[in-house]
Every structure is written in C-alpha cells, then in structure tokens.
Rosetta silent file (secondary structure, phi, psi, omega in degrees, C-alpha in Angstrom):
SEQUENCE: MKSPCEEIVWDVLPSIRAAIAEELIKRGASQKDVSKMLGITPPAVSQYISKKRGYNIEFREDIREAIGRLAEDLIEGGVDDLVERICGVCRLLQED
SCORE:     score description
SCORE:     0.000 S_00000001
   1 L     0.000  131.568  178.557  -10.743 -170.944   75.019 S_00000001
   2 L   -85.150  142.626  172.921   -8.481 -172.073   72.177 S_00000001
   3 L   -74.775  162.070  178.157   -6.130 -169.637   70.489 S_00000001
   4 H   -55.695  -37.471  179.884   -6.420 -169.319   66.686 S_00000001
   5 H   -66.378  -38.530  177.172   -3.258 -171.387   66.272 S_00000001
   6 H   -64.336  -40.750  176.921   -4.680 -174.187   68.425 S_00000001
   7 H   -57.428  -44.963 -178.498   -7.846 -174.167   66.317 S_00000001
   8 H   -63.452  -47.969 -176.741   -5.766 -174.544   63.170 S_00000001
   9 H   -66.898  -40.634 -174.108   -3.624 -177.371   64.535 S_00000001
  10 H   -88.235  -28.969 -174.378   -6.464 -179.332   66.135 S_00000001
  11 H  -118.761  -50.752 -171.807   -9.335 -178.730   63.730 S_00000001
  12 H   -71.847  -53.949 -177.150   -8.423 -177.004   60.486 S_00000001
  13 H   -58.578  -46.758  176.758   -5.229 -178.792   59.436 S_00000001
  14 H   -61.106  -36.259  178.972   -6.626 -182.314   60.015 S_00000001
  15 H   -67.243  -39.455  176.993   -9.765 -181.377   58.073 S_00000001
  16 H   -64.846  -47.189  179.325   -7.706 -180.064   55.160 S_00000001
  17 H   -60.600  -41.170  179.381   -5.531 -183.186   55.158 S_00000001
  18 H   -62.045  -42.981 -179.402   -8.608 -185.415   55.301 S_00000001
  19 H   -66.724  -39.244  177.624  -10.160 -183.621   52.335 S_00000001
  20 H   -64.978  -46.007  179.605   -6.922 -183.852   50.328 S_00000001
  21 H   -58.755  -43.317  179.085   -6.578 -187.555   51.171 S_00000001
  22 H   -61.336  -43.662  179.220  -10.183 -188.151   50.090 S_00000001
  23 H   -64.696  -40.611  179.072   -9.592 -186.340   46.786 S_00000001
  24 H   -63.859  -42.273  178.299   -6.398 -188.312   46.124 S_00000001
  25 H   -63.051  -42.842  178.258   -8.178 -191.617   46.781 S_00000001
  26 H   -59.125  -30.574 -178.135  -11.013 -190.562   44.432 S_00000001
  27 L   -89.375    8.111  172.498   -8.363 -189.949   41.764 S_00000001
  28 L    98.452    3.861  178.476   -7.010 -193.489   42.134 S_00000001
  29 L   -75.769  146.200  175.399   -4.102 -193.068   44.555 S_00000001
  30 L   -80.735  163.163  177.880   -3.514 -195.834   47.081 S_00000001
  31 H   -61.519  -35.680  178.501   -3.443 -195.074   50.799 S_00000001
  32 H   -64.707  -43.229  178.221    0.280 -195.791   50.775 S_00000001
  33 H   -64.110  -41.136  178.907    0.801 -193.285   47.941 S_00000001
  34 H   -60.435  -43.026 -179.595   -1.339 -190.707   49.756 S_00000001
  35 H   -61.685  -39.386  178.275    0.782 -191.099   52.890 S_00000001
  36 H   -67.898  -44.525 -178.120    3.939 -190.478   50.861 S_00000001
  37 H   -63.080  -38.216 -176.390    2.471 -187.480   49.016 S_00000001
  38 H   -93.630   -9.051 -179.772    1.262 -185.834   52.217 S_00000001
  39 L    69.248   36.198  178.365    4.178 -186.890   54.421 S_00000001
  40 L  -126.789  169.622 -176.653    1.914 -188.592   56.953 S_00000001
  41 L   -78.213  153.540  174.434    1.636 -192.167   58.164 S_00000001
  42 H   -57.037  -39.323  176.358   -0.532 -194.780   56.435 S_00000001
  43 H   -61.708  -34.373  177.257   -2.622 -195.176   59.633 S_00000001
  44 H   -64.095  -42.543  177.719   -3.327 -191.418   59.571 S_00000001
  45 H   -60.559  -44.641  179.249   -4.553 -191.731   55.976 S_00000001
  46 H   -58.404  -42.860  179.521   -6.764 -194.643   56.995 S_00000001
  47 H   -67.281  -37.138  176.823   -8.290 -192.579   59.805 S_00000001
  48 H   -64.557  -45.469 -176.938   -8.904 -189.652   57.444 S_00000001
  49 H   -67.595  -35.853 -179.335  -10.550 -191.879   54.843 S_00000001
  50 L   -86.132    4.865  177.219  -12.721 -193.672   57.403 S_00000001
  51 L    62.316   30.028  174.262  -13.781 -190.289   58.862 S_00000001
  52 L   -89.050  -10.015 -174.874  -12.401 -191.107   62.295 S_00000001
  53 L  -152.153  137.281  169.952  -10.217 -188.021   62.139 S_00000001
  54 L    81.229   24.498  179.198  -10.340 -184.619   60.477 S_00000001
  55 L  -119.940   46.057 -179.081  -13.993 -184.231   59.550 S_00000001
  56 L   -91.869  -15.319 -172.108  -14.961 -181.302   61.769 S_00000001
  57 L  -120.844  134.426  172.662  -15.265 -178.702   59.026 S_00000001
  58 L   -97.430  118.983 -174.581  -17.641 -178.452   56.075 S_00000001
  59 L   -87.131  144.801  171.713  -15.786 -176.607   53.292 S_00000001
  60 L   -66.027  163.669 -178.160  -17.236 -174.008   50.941 S_00000001
  61 H   -60.230  -42.307 -178.674  -17.235 -174.844   47.243 S_00000001
  62 H   -64.319  -33.437  178.052  -14.243 -172.600   46.426 S_00000001
  63 H   -73.434  -39.990  176.029  -12.173 -174.319   49.101 S_00000001
  64 H   -60.301  -39.253  178.516  -13.224 -177.775   47.843 S_00000001
  65 H   -65.429  -41.364  177.851  -12.108 -176.672   44.368 S_00000001
  66 H   -62.853  -39.991  177.982   -8.719 -175.503   45.717 S_00000001
  67 H   -66.333  -40.968  177.249   -8.303 -178.855   47.478 S_00000001
  68 H   -62.118  -42.153  177.415   -9.233 -180.680   44.267 S_00000001
  69 H   -63.667  -40.685  178.359   -6.629 -178.697   42.287 S_00000001
  70 H   -63.004  -43.793  178.826   -4.016 -179.482   44.932 S_00000001
  71 H   -61.004  -44.719  179.563   -4.872 -183.197   44.771 S_00000001
  72 H   -62.261  -42.996  178.447   -4.611 -183.173   40.976 S_00000001
  73 H   -64.204  -37.430  177.380   -1.267 -181.367   41.141 S_00000001
  74 H   -62.904  -43.377  179.659    0.021 -183.888   43.696 S_00000001
  75 H   -63.894  -39.147 -179.663   -0.892 -186.785   41.415 S_00000001
  76 H   -80.740   -3.984  179.053    0.801 -185.084   38.472 S_00000001
  77 L    76.801   22.084 -175.327    3.894 -184.334   40.572 S_00000001
  78 L  -102.646   30.200  179.194    3.482 -180.578   40.192 S_00000001
  79 L  -115.724  111.282  179.166    3.694 -179.464   43.832 S_00000001
  80 L   -82.344  -36.552 -175.985    6.992 -177.918   44.840 S_00000001
  81 L  -134.377   92.212 -177.559    5.923 -176.711   48.294 S_00000001
  82 H   -61.821  -40.338 -179.150    3.083 -178.696   49.853 S_00000001
  83 H   -59.817  -44.346  179.969    3.167 -176.652   53.054 S_00000001
  84 H   -63.784  -39.795  179.356    2.656 -173.420   51.134 S_00000001
  85 H   -66.077  -41.313  177.385   -0.241 -174.911   49.171 S_00000001
  86 H   -66.186  -38.881  176.907   -1.930 -176.136   52.363 S_00000001
  87 H   -61.935  -35.911  177.186   -1.351 -172.705   53.925 S_00000001
  88 H   -62.459  -41.646  176.861   -3.089 -171.199   50.898 S_00000001
  89 H   -64.586  -42.444  179.681   -6.149 -173.355   51.537 S_00000001
  90 H   -61.892  -40.439  178.069   -6.041 -172.379   55.198 S_00000001
  91 H   -63.000  -36.589  174.763   -5.910 -168.676   54.276 S_00000001
  92 H   -60.350  -40.558  178.426   -9.056 -169.144   52.187 S_00000001
  93 H   -64.772  -35.625 -177.458  -10.745 -170.569   55.281 S_00000001
  94 H   -70.416  -13.575  177.850   -9.632 -167.624   57.375 S_00000001
  95 L   -66.520  -22.251 -179.568  -11.558 -165.274   55.087 S_00000001
  96 L   -77.500    0.000    0.000  -14.766 -166.410   56.815 S_00000001
C-alpha cells in the first residue's frame, strides 16, 4: 500500500507536470522553454508530451482550468512561486 505522499510523488505530480507541459506547448512554447519554465529536463518534457509519463490521472474541469491559468501565467512571466502554484493544483485534487 502506498502512503499519500508516495501517491503524490509517483502519480499526481507527474500528471500535473504533464498537463502543464501540454498546455504550454499548446500556447506555443518550445519543449526547451517548457523545461526551463518547469525546472525539468528536456527529455522529461518529451516524455510528458508523448504520454510516456504522467498520464495516470484524468483531471476535472476546474483543475484543467487552474492548470491552464498556470500555463498562461508562466508564459507571461507572472509566476513567482511555481512550487506553491503546483501545490495549489494538488490541493484541488485532494478535495476528491
């Protein structure tokens, strides 16, 4: 049995990152730019985009909207604390 923290690290966080990466790509960011914005490697972005990693969770509409707002803010340079914003998305997921 996985602890809640293990679930987050192994399933939730990669799914959130994959969804953010997908939204950034849709908004015209390159994979290299996405890797810089998210602080992850370009190969990780490639795996997220190709759905080889991080696609275990189907998000509710309100969570997809929060991820979309985060992606837009990242493109506009308006994210001071990415970790806090990702934690906010995770907290929305924990409401279920």
